[in-house]
TIDREN-785887 format. One record per residue (C-alpha): y, x negated, z negated; residue in three letters. Coordinates in steps of 0.2 Angstrom, whole numbers, plus 5000, padded with zeros to 4 digits. Example, Ala and Ser with C-alpha at 12.3 -4.5 7.8 and 13.67 -1.06 7.14 Angstrom:
REM residues 2
497849384961ALA 499549324964SER 
//
This chain:
REM residues 390
508549184903MET 507249304910LYS 505949234922PRO 506349244941VAL 505449394947TYR 504349364962LEU 503049494960ASP 503849634971TYR 502149674979ALA 501549734962ALA 503049844959THR 504949854962THR 506349904951PRO 507050074954VAL 508650064965ASP 510250124956PRO 510550254969ALA 508850324967VAL 509050324948ILE 510650424950GLU 509750554961VAL 508350564948MET 509450594933VAL 510250734942GLY 508550824941CYS 508250804922LEU 509650884911GLY 510151064908GLN 511551044920GLU 510350974933GLY 508851034944LEU 507651044929PHE 506751204934ALA 504951224940ASN 505051214959PRO 503651344960ALA 504751474950SER 505351574965ARG 506051724956SER 507751644951HIS 509051524957MET 508551374946TYR 506851374954GLY 507551394971TRP 508751244968GLN 507251134962ALA 506151184977GLU 507551144989ASP 507650964981ALA 505750944983VAL 505851005001GLU 507350885004THR 506250744998ALA 504750795008ARG 505850795024ARG 506550615019GLN 504850545017VAL 504250635034ALA 505850565043ASP 505450385038LEU 503750395046ILE 504150515060HIS 503050655054ALA 503250845051ASP 503750885033PRO 502251005033ARG 501150855035GLU 501650775018ILE 500650815003VAL 501350764986TRP 500250654974THR 500450554959SER 500350394969GLY 499350304982ALA 497750294972THR 497750484971GLU 498150494989ALA 496750374994ASN 495550484983ASN 496050644991LEU 495950575008ALA 494250485007LEU 493350614996LYS 494250765004GLY 493850705021ALA 492050655018ALA 491650815009GLN 492450925022ALA 491550835036ARG 489850795029SER 489050925041LYS 489550805055PHE 488850645047GLY 488850545032ARG 489350365038HIS 491050295033ILE 491750125039VAL 493050015029SER 493549835026VAL 492949725012ALA 494749675008THR 495449855004GLU 496249894988HIS 495149944974LYS 495850114975ALA 494950134991VAL 493450024987LEU 493050104971ASP 493250274979THR 491950224993LEU 490750164979THR 490850334971TRP 490550424988LEU 489050304991SER 488350374975ARG 488550554982GLN 487450514997GLY 488650445010PHE 488350275018GLU 489750155018VAL 489949995029THR 491149865023LEU 491749755037LEU 492249575035ALA 493949525042PRO 494249365052SER 494749205043ALA 496549255045ASP 496249415036GLY 496349535050ARG 495049655056LEU 494549635074ASP 494549795085ALA 492849745093ALA 492049715076THR 492549895071LEU 491949965088ARG 490249885085ASP 490149965068ALA 490450145073LEU 488950265075ARG 488550435080GLU 488650495062ASP 490250405058THR 491550525051ILE 492850425044LEU 493650245045VAL 494850175032SER 495850025035CYS 497449975025MET 499049945035HIS 499449775026ALA 498449685012ASN 499249694995ASN 498749514991GLU 499049415007THR 500249535016GLY 499249525032VAL 499549665044ILE 498149755053HIS 498349815070ASP 498249995066ILE 498650055083ALA 497249955091ALA 495950005077LEU 496450185078GLY 496350195097GLN 494550125095VAL 494150275085CYS 494950395097ARG 494050325112ASP 492350335103VAL 492850515098SER 493250565115ALA 491550625119ASP 491350725104ARG 491750915102PRO 493550955098ARG 493850935079GLY 492250825076GLU 492950655080GLY 493150505068ILE 494550525056LEU 495650375053VAL 496450345036HIS 497650205032VAL 498250145015ASP 500150115018ALA 500650085000ALA 501349905004GLN 502149955021THR 503150105018LEU 504950055020GLY 504549885025LYS 503749905042LEU 504150045055PRO 502950185055ILE 502850315068ASP 501550435065LEU 502050535081SER 501250395091GLN 500050305079LEU 498250365081PRO 498050395062VAL 497550555054ASP 497850515035LEU 499050395027MET 499350355009SER 501050305001PHE 501750264984SER 503550264979ALA 503550124967HIS 503349994981LYS 504950034989LEU 506150044974TYR 505650224969GLY 504850284953PRO 503150254947LYS 501950404946GLY 502250484963VAL 501650464980GLY 501150564995ALA 499750585008LEU 500150615026TYR 498850745033VAL 499050765052ARG 499150945058ARG 497750945070ALA 496051025073PRO 494750945062GLY 495950865050VAL 495350965035VAL 495150905016LEU 494250975001GLU 495450984987ALA 495050864972GLN 496250944960ILE 496151134957HIS 497351254948GLY 498651364957GLY 498451314975GLY 500051204976HIS 500351094991GLU 499451215003ARG 497951214993GLY 497651024994MET 498350974977ARG 498751084963SER 499951044949GLY 501751074944THR 502850964955LEU 503950834946ALA 505650864954THR 506450714948HIS 505050594954GLN 504950674971LEU 506850674973ALA 506850494969GLY 505450454981PHE 506450544995GLY 508050454990ALA 507050284991ALA 506450335008CYS 508150385014ALA 508850215008LEU 507450125017ALA 507850205033ALA 509550135033THR 509249965025SER 507449915031MET 508049795045ASP 509349705035SER 508249695020ASP 506849625030ASN 507849495038ALA 508549425022ARG 506949435013ILE 505949345026GLN 507249205026THR 507049185007LEU 505149195009ARG 505149065023ASP 506248955012ARG 505048964998LEU 503548915009TRP 504548765016ALA 504948704999GLY 503148724994LEU 502548635009GLN 503748495005ALA 502948474988ILE 501248454996GLY 499448504993GLY 499648684997VAL 498748805009HIS 499348975016LEU 498149115014ASN 498049235029GLY 498849255046HIS 500449145048PRO 501449275057ASP 500649445056ALA 501149475038ARG 502449565028LEU 504149485027PRO 504049465008GLY 502249405005HIS 501649225002LEU 499949194996ASN 499649004993VAL 498248894987ALA 498648744977PHE 497348604979GLU 496448544964GLY 497248674952LEU 496648824943ASP 497748974947GLY 497649054930GLU 498148884922LEU 499548864935LEU 500149044932LEU 500249014913THR 501248854916ALA 502448934927LEU 503349024913SER 505049034922ASP 504249134936ILE 503449304937ALA 502049294950VAL 500249344950SER 498549284956THR 498249434966GLY 498249624964SER 499049694948ALA 497549814947CYS 496349664946THR 497449544936SER 496349554920ALA 494849484930SER 494349304929LEU 493449304945GLU 494149234961PRO 495049354972SER 493749464982TYR 495049474996VAL 495149284998LEU 493249264997ARG 493049405010ALA 494149295021MET 492949155019GLY 494049055007ILE 493048944995SER 492948994977ASP 493948834972ALA 495448874983LEU 495349064979ALA 495449014961HIS 496948904964ALA 497949034974SER 499449134968LEU 500449274976ARG 502249264978PHE 503249414984SER 505149424987VAL 506149584987GLY 507849664988ARG 508549584973TYR 507949404975THR 509349284978SER 509449104985SER 509649044968ALA 508049124962ASP 507149034976ILE 507848864972GLU 507548884954HIS 505748934957ALA 505448784968LEU 506148664956SER 505048744942HIS 503548734953ILE 503848554958ALA 504048504940ASP 502548604934THR 501348534948LEU 501848354945ALA 501448384926ARG 499748464930LEU 499248334943ARG 499748194932GLY 501048124944GLU 
//
């Protein structure tokens, strides 16, 4: 029997309805053409599929389809947003503010920018993993041009108050000339399709997305770029001027159509999915508490419905992970799974190295069943008893 999959935060299986849409864009009888081929029907049909997908993504986040720029994933979207905005706005200042618990796709990009002469301030979150609006306000300066804060953390699932943080930036920018305010970037890879996002209301200028976190294909994502004065990016990939000059390259029709289909599906199933997923997540947490010797990492309420990051007293997380052969879980982000260091996210929250080393991330998803949770709890209880010598 295959292990119970409880690592939906790392990636999700592609939904069968999404697969069906994607297959229709691959074969000779499907929409296989280059969507940039505008001289014949095949190209027109492929372009129409791409634009339908763009509209489906935009509809899910209440944006204008013209504000959606296709990328290969959230990592590229983060790079385009941060490098593109910093380079375009360097004449106004060179100070960037972010959070120490960001995904490596943001932190490594900021490290690169710091080597190009930009000054980066990384703020520490509170003990529950959230960034306080007052902390952000105190960090802003006259030469601050960009703030980047993820919507929800990939390891803990803790949700930042993006509305409040964005408003701080808007308030500080109010006295600046039109188009020279602080841009706000949000990495929303973990929240698209899981939390309501209304970019017609949120004070956000740039937002990054990835399809494979919401039952779409890997290798495709998008960047929301607000149509407003001053929201200008320097392109990072050149060669043909695709995507209104912001991201060149032939578009993968099948992946984009799959991304759009996944967003359309999320628009109708988000509420019911979340209710069921949170019930299962809470059952898992209750069962772990009953076993004893466990601690929840992160805010108890302000977190995604499927996330559960737990520290197990007196145990090493890697050892526990190896022993839990019947469950697919992780010690943190899939992008840092090869590291033997304790999670930098948990350490930034003030959690001790011992507990950070003893922490695992469980994430529940669309295809998790009650039987999966009960099997996982039974296996965890037996494994903990054995490792603790009980």
